[in-house]
C-alpha positions as CSV (number, residue, x, y, z in Angstrom):
1,M,-175.5,28.2,173.6
2,P,-176.6,24.6,173.9
3,D,-177.8,22.6,170.9
4,M,-181.5,22.8,170.5
5,R,-183.7,19.9,169.3
6,T,-187.3,19.2,168.5
7,R,-189.2,16.0,169.2
8,T,-189.1,13.5,166.4
9,V,-192.5,12.3,165.3
10,G,-193.2,9.4,163.1
11,T,-196.0,7.5,161.4
12,A,-197.1,5.9,164.7
13,D,-197.6,9.3,166.3
14,L,-199.8,10.5,163.5
15,A,-201.5,7.3,162.4
16,I,-205.1,8.6,163.0
17,H,-204.3,11.9,161.2
18,L,-202.8,10.0,158.2
19,D,-205.8,7.7,158.0
20,H,-208.1,10.7,157.7
21,L,-205.9,12.2,155.0
22,R,-205.9,8.9,153.0
23,S,-209.7,9.1,153.0
24,V,-209.6,12.2,150.8
25,R,-210.7,11.3,147.3
26,F,-207.6,12.8,145.5
27,V,-205.0,11.4,147.9
28,R,-203.3,8.3,146.5
29,A,-200.5,7.8,149.0
30,I,-198.7,9.7,151.9
31,R,-195.1,9.4,152.9
32,L,-194.0,10.9,156.2
33,T,-190.3,11.8,156.9
34,S,-189.0,13.0,160.2
35,K,-185.3,12.6,159.6
36,S,-183.6,15.9,160.4
37,A,-181.5,15.9,157.2
38,E,-184.7,15.8,155.1
39,R,-186.8,18.5,156.8
40,P,-186.5,22.1,157.8
41,P,-185.5,22.4,161.5
42,D,-188.7,24.3,162.4
43,V,-191.2,21.5,161.5
44,D,-191.8,18.1,163.1
45,A,-191.9,16.1,159.9
46,V,-192.4,16.4,156.1
47,A,-195.4,14.8,154.5
48,T,-195.4,14.0,150.8
49,I,-198.9,13.6,149.4
50,Q,-199.2,11.8,146.1
51,T,-202.1,12.6,143.8
52,A,-203.0,11.2,140.4
53,R,-200.9,13.9,138.7
54,R,-198.1,14.9,141.0
55,S,-196.8,14.9,144.6
56,F,-196.9,17.8,147.1
57,R,-194.5,18.3,150.1
58,L,-195.9,19.8,153.3
59,G,-194.2,20.7,156.5
60,V,-196.0,19.1,159.4
61,E,-196.4,20.9,162.7
62,V,-198.0,18.8,165.5
63,K,-200.2,20.5,168.1
64,R,-201.4,18.3,171.0
65,T,-203.1,21.0,173.0
66,F,-206.1,23.2,172.6
67,L,-205.9,25.8,169.8
68,S,-206.5,29.1,171.6
69,L,-206.6,32.3,169.7
70,S,-202.9,33.0,170.4
71,A,-202.0,29.4,169.4
72,T,-204.0,29.8,166.1
73,N,-202.3,33.1,165.3
74,A,-198.9,31.5,166.0
75,V,-199.7,28.7,163.6
76,I,-200.6,31.2,160.9
77,A,-197.3,33.0,161.5
78,D,-195.4,29.7,161.3
79,H,-197.2,29.0,158.0
80,L,-196.1,32.4,156.6
81,R,-192.5,31.8,157.7
82,L,-192.3,28.3,156.3
83,K,-193.5,29.5,152.9
84,R,-191.1,32.4,152.9
85,E,-188.0,30.6,154.2
86,H,-188.5,27.1,152.7
87,R,-191.2,27.5,150.0
88,L,-193.1,24.8,151.9
89,A,-196.8,24.9,152.8
90,L,-197.7,24.0,156.4
91,L,-199.8,21.0,157.4
92,L,-201.1,21.3,161.0
93,A,-201.7,18.0,162.7
94,A,-204.0,19.0,165.6
95,R,-205.8,17.2,168.4
96,Y,-209.0,19.1,167.5
97,V,-209.9,22.0,165.3
98,P,-213.3,23.6,166.1
99,R,-215.3,25.1,163.3
100,P,-214.4,28.8,163.9
101,T,-210.7,28.0,164.2
102,G,-210.9,25.8,161.1
103,E,-212.5,28.6,159.1
104,R,-209.8,31.1,160.2
105,L,-207.0,28.7,159.4
106,A,-208.5,27.8,156.0
107,A,-208.9,31.5,155.2
108,A,-205.2,32.0,155.9
109,G,-204.3,29.1,153.6
110,V,-203.2,26.7,156.4
111,N,-203.7,23.0,155.7
112,F,-204.8,21.0,158.7
113,V,-206.1,17.6,159.9
114,D,-207.3,16.7,163.4
115,R,-208.0,13.4,165.2
116,V,-211.7,13.5,164.5
117,G,-211.4,14.1,160.7
118,N,-211.7,17.9,160.3
119,I,-209.6,18.6,157.2
120,H,-208.4,21.4,155.0
121,L,-206.2,20.7,152.1
122,D,-205.4,23.2,149.4
123,L,-202.9,21.7,147.0
124,G,-203.9,23.8,143.9
125,D,-207.0,24.4,141.9
126,A,-207.6,20.7,141.3
127,Y,-207.0,19.4,144.8
128,Q,-209.0,21.1,147.5
129,V,-211.1,19.8,150.4
130,L,-212.6,21.4,153.5
131,V,-214.3,19.3,156.2
132,L,-215.5,21.1,159.3
133,G,-218.0,20.4,162.1
134,R,-216.9,17.0,163.3
135,R,-217.1,17.1,167.1
136,D,-214.5,16.2,169.6
137,I,-216.0,13.7,172.1
138,R,-213.3,14.3,174.7
139,P,-213.2,17.5,176.8
140,E,-210.0,19.5,176.9
141,P,-208.2,18.5,180.1
142,A,-207.4,21.3,182.5
143,S,-203.8,22.4,182.4
144,R,-202.3,22.4,185.8
145,G,-199.7,24.9,186.9
146,S,-200.3,27.2,183.9
147,G,-200.4,30.5,185.8
148,P,-198.7,33.8,185.1
149,A,-195.5,32.6,186.9
150,W,-195.2,29.7,184.5
151,V,-195.3,32.0,181.5
152,K,-192.9,34.5,183.1
153,I,-190.4,31.7,183.5
154,L,-190.8,30.5,179.9
155,F,-190.0,34.1,178.8
156,M,-187.0,34.3,181.1
157,L,-185.6,31.1,179.5
158,L,-186.2,32.4,176.0
159,A,-184.6,35.8,176.8
160,D,-181.6,34.1,178.6
161,P,-181.2,30.4,177.8
162,S,-178.1,30.3,180.0
163,A,-180.3,30.9,183.0
164,A,-181.5,27.3,182.7
165,G,-178.5,26.1,184.7
166,S,-178.9,28.6,187.5
167,T,-180.6,28.1,190.9
168,V,-184.3,28.3,191.7
169,R,-183.7,31.5,193.6
170,S,-182.1,33.0,190.5
171,W,-185.1,31.9,188.4
172,A,-187.5,33.6,190.8
173,D,-185.5,36.8,190.9
174,A,-185.0,37.0,187.1
175,S,-188.6,36.1,186.1
176,G,-190.4,38.1,188.8
177,S,-192.0,34.9,190.2
178,G,-192.0,33.1,193.6
179,R,-189.4,30.4,194.5
180,T,-192.1,27.7,194.9
181,A,-193.5,28.5,191.4
182,A,-190.0,28.5,190.0
183,A,-189.2,25.1,191.5
184,E,-192.5,23.6,190.2
185,A,-191.9,25.1,186.8
186,R,-188.4,23.5,186.5
187,Q,-189.9,20.1,187.3
188,R,-192.6,20.6,184.8
189,L,-190.1,21.8,182.1
190,V,-188.0,18.6,182.6
191,G,-191.1,16.4,182.4
192,A,-192.2,18.2,179.2
193,G,-188.8,17.6,177.6
194,I,-188.0,21.3,177.4
195,L,-185.1,21.1,179.9
196,G,-182.5,18.4,180.0
197,H,-179.0,17.8,181.5
198,R,-175.6,18.6,180.2
199,R,-172.3,18.2,182.0
200,G,-173.7,16.2,185.0
201,R,-176.5,18.0,186.8
202,E,-176.6,21.3,184.9
203,Y,-179.9,22.0,183.3
204,V,-180.0,23.3,179.7
205,V,-182.8,24.2,177.2
206,V,-183.1,21.2,174.8
207,D,-186.3,22.0,173.0
208,E,-186.4,25.7,172.2
209,K,-189.3,25.3,169.7
210,K,-191.6,23.8,172.3
211,L,-190.4,26.5,174.8
212,A,-191.4,29.2,172.4
213,Q,-194.7,27.7,171.5
214,E,-195.6,27.4,175.2
215,F,-194.7,31.0,175.8
216,V,-196.5,32.5,172.9
217,E,-199.7,30.6,173.7
218,G,-199.5,31.3,177.4
219,Y,-198.7,35.0,176.8
220,G,-202.0,35.7,175.1
221,R,-204.1,33.3,177.2
222,I,-202.7,33.8,180.6
223,L,-199.9,36.4,181.1
224,R,-201.3,39.4,179.1
225,P,-204.8,39.4,180.8
226,H,-203.0,39.1,184.2
227,A,-200.6,41.9,183.4
228,T,-203.1,44.3,181.9
229,I,-203.6,47.5,184.0
230,G,-206.2,48.9,181.7
231,R,-207.0,50.3,178.2
232,F,-207.1,54.0,177.5
233,R,-207.5,56.7,174.9
234,S,-205.1,59.6,174.8
235,A,-205.6,63.3,174.2
236,E,-202.3,63.3,172.3
237,Q,-202.5,63.1,168.5
238,G,-200.2,60.4,167.1
239,T,-198.2,57.5,168.5
240,D,-194.8,59.3,168.3
241,R,-196.0,62.3,170.3
242,L,-197.7,60.1,172.9
243,L,-194.6,57.9,173.4
244,Q,-192.4,61.0,173.7
245,Q,-194.7,62.4,176.4
246,F,-194.7,58.9,178.1
247,G,-190.9,59.0,178.4
248,V,-190.9,62.5,179.9
249,T,-193.6,61.6,182.4
250,A,-192.1,58.2,183.3
251,A,-188.7,59.9,184.0
252,R,-190.5,62.4,186.3
253,H,-192.3,59.6,188.2
254,D,-189.3,57.2,188.2
255,V,-191.3,54.6,186.2
256,G,-189.5,52.0,184.2
257,W,-191.1,51.2,180.9
258,A,-190.8,49.8,177.4
259,V,-193.1,49.8,174.4
260,T,-194.0,46.5,172.9
261,G,-196.1,45.2,170.0
262,A,-196.4,47.1,166.7
263,P,-194.8,50.4,167.8
264,A,-191.8,48.5,169.0
265,A,-191.6,46.4,165.9
266,Y,-191.8,49.6,163.8
267,A,-189.0,51.2,165.8
268,L,-186.8,48.1,165.1
269,Q,-187.7,47.4,161.5
270,R,-189.9,50.3,160.1
271,F,-192.4,47.8,158.7
272,Y,-195.7,48.0,160.5
273,R,-196.8,50.7,162.9
274,G,-200.4,49.6,163.6
275,Q,-203.0,51.5,165.7
276,Q,-202.5,49.8,169.1
277,V,-200.0,51.2,171.6
278,P,-199.1,48.5,174.3
279,V,-196.7,49.7,176.9
280,L,-195.0,47.7,179.7
281,M,-194.4,49.7,182.9
282,T,-193.2,49.0,186.4
283,H,-196.0,50.9,188.1
284,A,-198.8,53.3,187.2
285,T,-200.5,55.8,189.5
286,P,-203.6,58.0,188.9
287,D,-201.2,61.1,188.8
288,F,-199.2,59.5,186.1
289,Q,-202.3,58.8,184.0
290,R,-203.6,62.3,184.6
291,E,-200.4,63.9,183.4
292,L,-200.5,61.8,180.3
293,R,-204.2,62.7,179.8
294,L,-205.1,59.0,179.6
295,V,-208.8,58.4,179.8
296,P,-210.1,54.8,180.6
297,D,-211.7,53.3,177.5
298,R,-212.3,49.6,176.9
299,E,-211.8,50.1,173.2
300,G,-208.9,52.5,173.5
301,P,-205.7,52.0,171.6
302,V,-203.4,52.4,174.6
303,T,-202.9,49.4,176.8
304,L,-200.8,49.6,180.0
305,L,-199.2,46.3,181.1
306,R,-197.3,45.5,184.3
307,A,-193.7,44.9,183.6
308,F,-192.1,41.8,185.2
309,G,-188.6,40.4,185.8
310,R,-185.3,41.6,184.5
311,H,-185.6,41.1,180.8
312,Y,-188.8,42.9,179.8
313,A,-186.9,46.0,178.5
314,W,-184.3,45.1,175.7
315,K,-182.7,48.2,174.2
316,T,-183.3,51.9,173.4
317,V,-183.9,52.9,169.8
318,G,-183.4,56.6,169.5
319,E,-184.9,57.7,172.8
320,L,-187.6,54.9,172.8
321,P,-187.1,51.9,175.1
322,V,-188.4,48.8,173.4
323,A,-189.3,45.5,175.0
324,H,-187.5,42.2,174.4
325,P,-188.2,40.8,170.9
326,W,-190.0,37.7,172.3
327,L,-192.5,40.0,174.1
328,I,-192.9,42.1,170.9
329,Y,-193.4,38.9,168.9
330,A,-196.0,37.5,171.4
331,E,-197.9,40.8,171.4
332,L,-198.1,40.9,167.6
333,I,-199.3,37.3,167.6
334,H,-201.9,38.2,170.2
335,Q,-203.1,41.1,168.0
336,G,-203.5,38.6,165.2
337,D,-204.5,40.7,162.1
338,P,-202.7,39.8,158.9
339,R,-200.3,42.8,159.0
340,A,-199.4,42.1,162.6
341,L,-198.6,38.5,161.8
342,E,-196.5,39.5,158.8
343,A,-194.6,41.9,161.1
344,A,-194.2,39.1,163.6
345,D,-192.7,36.9,160.9
346,H,-190.2,39.6,159.9
347,L,-189.3,40.2,163.5
348,R,-188.7,36.6,164.2
349,E,-186.5,36.2,161.1
350,E,-184.2,39.0,162.1
351,Y,-184.1,38.8,165.9
352,L,-185.4,35.4,167.1
353,Q,-183.6,32.8,165.0
354,P,-181.5,30.4,167.2
């Protein structure tokens, strides 16, 4: 597997953010370190904030794009992981944090600062500040090329990084996308610094962190809505019984499928079962739904999603086919409640470490 790297950020990249932090009454000085030897590999830098009494080290994560719901959930999950693995609190350096997003981040204990001066710092009982409501004067630019095919290709590269060096045709076949979309995605990935070259002209993934961030954000915002067949409630009592019947019916109708989200995470780790039952499947027919006694319900716990590409199904646990861990992780992040994010953290620690 090729070496992975993250983009190095320095004081010049975060000058505006640091100026806003220096304006906080209890901050005496800030030192930023981005040298790899002095920071965990999953943060962009380490900020040391000096107060009158002591200093505090924070892991800095830079976000230059809009904080969608999925992106916000992913930041909270990163915060939990950083505290658990490195005993280091997160400091999000964002382009802009709207009030509702800031309230959610602050409630989860995430420190942040944006370019317009919205700030949350919680460094202990004596050092706390929350500033929200400062408006961003620049509209969020539209993201070009961020369709379902783009997110499918991001997932393909996470599931099989060695595919980076294969042909555009192979990308299209493996991801379930068209060749034109695959070619455009490769150019965009190179431009974004996610793909690079090794041994002449062979492409490799060089920034796995950014690749994962793009996928998780795009999954909730773009791919999942596109892939959703519908939501349902079931006459079956209990998730285990429902999934058992799903397997029997899928075999009878020659339907490929895999459970994702909380039920899949529970099958792998026995940590969090949840109430939602999201299932990826190759195709669904009215007869299939009738046999399973699925009734359309916009608030129902069962969500049917169209499967895509070669990598959606990962392994069978007992008799239960589970989705690839990156799909399970992204679904948990999309769900976003505290237990789901904790389950996502545990899943990533065991199955998604580089």
